[in-house]
C-alpha positions as CSV (number, residue, x, y, z in Angstrom):
1,M,-41.3,32.7,-43.9
2,S,-44.3,30.6,-44.2
3,N,-45.4,29.1,-47.9
4,I,-49.2,28.6,-47.8
5,L,-51.9,28.1,-50.3
6,V,-55.2,29.5,-50.4
7,L,-58.1,27.9,-51.6
8,H,-61.2,28.6,-51.9
9,G,-64.3,26.1,-53.1
10,P,-67.2,25.7,-55.1
11,N,-69.8,29.0,-55.9
12,L,-67.1,31.5,-54.0
13,N,-66.3,32.9,-57.4
14,L,-70.0,34.5,-56.2
15,L,-68.7,36.2,-53.2
16,G,-70.2,40.0,-53.5
17,L,-73.3,38.4,-55.5
18,R,-74.6,35.6,-53.6
19,E,-76.5,36.3,-51.2
20,P,-74.7,38.7,-49.6
21,D,-77.5,39.4,-46.4
22,I,-75.8,35.1,-45.6
23,Y,-72.1,36.1,-46.9
24,G,-71.8,39.8,-47.1
25,S,-70.9,42.3,-50.1
26,K,-67.0,41.6,-49.8
27,T,-65.7,39.4,-53.5
28,L,-63.5,36.9,-53.7
29,D,-60.7,40.0,-55.0
30,D,-61.4,41.5,-51.9
31,I,-60.4,38.5,-49.8
32,N,-57.3,37.3,-51.8
33,L,-56.2,41.4,-51.1
34,A,-57.2,41.3,-47.8
35,L,-55.0,37.6,-46.9
36,L,-52.2,38.9,-49.3
37,D,-51.4,42.4,-47.2
38,Q,-52.0,40.4,-44.0
39,S,-49.7,37.6,-45.7
40,N,-46.6,40.5,-46.5
41,R,-47.1,41.7,-43.1
42,H,-45.9,38.3,-41.8
43,Q,-43.7,38.0,-43.9
44,G,-45.5,34.9,-46.0
45,Q,-45.7,33.8,-49.4
46,L,-49.9,33.1,-50.8
47,R,-50.3,30.8,-53.5
48,I,-54.4,31.2,-54.3
49,M,-56.6,29.3,-56.0
50,Q,-60.9,29.2,-56.2
51,S,-62.4,26.1,-58.2
52,N,-65.7,24.8,-58.4
53,H,-64.2,21.4,-59.2
54,E,-63.3,19.0,-56.5
55,G,-60.7,17.4,-58.8
56,E,-59.1,20.9,-58.9
57,L,-58.5,21.5,-55.4
58,I,-57.4,18.1,-55.0
59,D,-54.7,18.5,-57.4
60,A,-53.4,21.5,-55.6
61,I,-53.5,20.1,-52.6
62,H,-51.0,17.2,-53.4
63,E,-49.3,19.9,-55.5
64,A,-48.3,21.8,-52.4
65,V,-46.7,19.0,-51.2
66,G,-43.0,20.2,-51.1
67,W,-43.3,24.4,-51.1
68,A,-46.2,24.9,-48.9
69,D,-46.2,25.1,-45.4
70,G,-49.8,24.8,-44.4
71,I,-52.9,25.3,-45.9
72,L,-55.9,27.7,-45.8
73,I,-59.1,26.2,-46.8
74,N,-63.1,26.7,-47.3
75,P,-64.5,24.0,-48.7
76,G,-67.8,25.5,-49.9
77,A,-70.4,23.0,-49.9
78,Y,-67.7,20.3,-50.1
79,T,-67.2,20.7,-46.1
80,H,-70.4,18.6,-46.0
81,Y,-69.8,15.4,-47.9
82,S,-66.2,15.4,-49.7
83,L,-64.0,12.8,-48.2
84,A,-62.1,13.2,-51.1
85,L,-61.5,16.7,-50.3
86,R,-60.4,14.8,-46.6
87,D,-58.4,12.6,-48.1
88,A,-56.6,14.6,-49.7
89,I,-55.6,17.2,-47.1
90,A,-54.8,13.9,-44.5
91,G,-52.5,12.6,-47.3
92,V,-50.3,15.6,-47.5
93,S,-49.5,15.9,-43.6
94,L,-49.5,19.9,-43.4
95,P,-51.3,21.8,-41.0
96,C,-54.6,23.2,-42.5
97,V,-57.3,25.9,-41.1
98,E,-60.7,25.7,-42.2
99,V,-62.2,28.6,-42.6
100,H,-65.8,29.6,-43.3
101,L,-68.0,33.5,-43.9
102,S,-71.1,32.3,-41.9
103,N,-71.8,30.3,-38.6
104,I,-72.3,26.6,-40.5
105,H,-73.0,25.7,-37.0
106,S,-76.4,28.3,-36.6
107,R,-77.6,27.0,-40.1
108,E,-79.4,24.1,-41.3
109,S,-78.7,20.9,-39.9
110,F,-77.1,19.4,-43.2
111,R,-74.4,22.3,-42.7
112,Q,-73.8,21.6,-39.4
113,K,-71.1,19.2,-39.9
114,S,-67.4,19.4,-41.1
115,V,-66.3,16.3,-42.9
116,I,-63.1,18.4,-43.2
117,A,-62.7,19.6,-39.4
118,P,-61.3,16.7,-37.7
119,I,-58.3,16.6,-39.6
120,C,-57.6,20.5,-39.1
121,I,-55.7,22.2,-36.6
122,G,-59.1,24.3,-36.6
123,Q,-62.1,26.0,-37.8
124,V,-63.2,29.7,-37.8
125,S,-66.3,30.6,-38.7
126,G,-69.1,33.5,-38.7
127,F,-66.8,36.5,-39.3
128,G,-67.5,37.4,-42.5
129,W,-64.5,37.7,-44.3
130,R,-62.7,38.7,-41.4
131,S,-63.0,34.7,-40.4
132,Y,-60.1,34.2,-43.5
133,T,-57.5,36.9,-42.0
134,L,-58.0,35.3,-38.8
135,G,-57.5,31.9,-39.8
136,L,-54.4,32.5,-41.6
137,L,-53.5,34.6,-38.4
138,A,-53.8,31.6,-36.9
139,L,-51.8,29.8,-39.3
140,H,-49.4,31.6,-39.3
141,D,-48.8,31.7,-35.2
142,H,-49.5,28.0,-35.4
143,L,-46.5,27.7,-38.1
144,S,-44.5,30.4,-36.2
145,D,-44.6,28.0,-33.2
146,S,-43.6,25.3,-34.4
147,G,-40.2,26.4,-36.2
148,K,-41.4,26.9,-40.1
């Protein structure tokens, strides 16, 4: 059984409304339900949080120490510039998977670089809401392979 912190960054609370041609029509609640269903099938526990505030995301990462086995994160726009978020993830030494709804590598040049990816065990992008479930599956498998 794995305990996983799921973090949704800024503007992800607008999913379903915000640029559906890029991000799809699923809402954040839809994605969270899919994650909970998948985690239940793997006998895992999730704590899910969305925030538009960098400090709240960092606090959640710090608070994960001692209970979480891993982190699944969509940092939103923080992907491209938040060294503070990167340092928080690196500082807790928990395996982390970065996910994105769109393929950030095929978008505007400023979206193609992630400062978070180098400290993650992997990144899943471009599969819409399924990026989350694929990332969670990969994290569960990684934790299972490492004996967690």
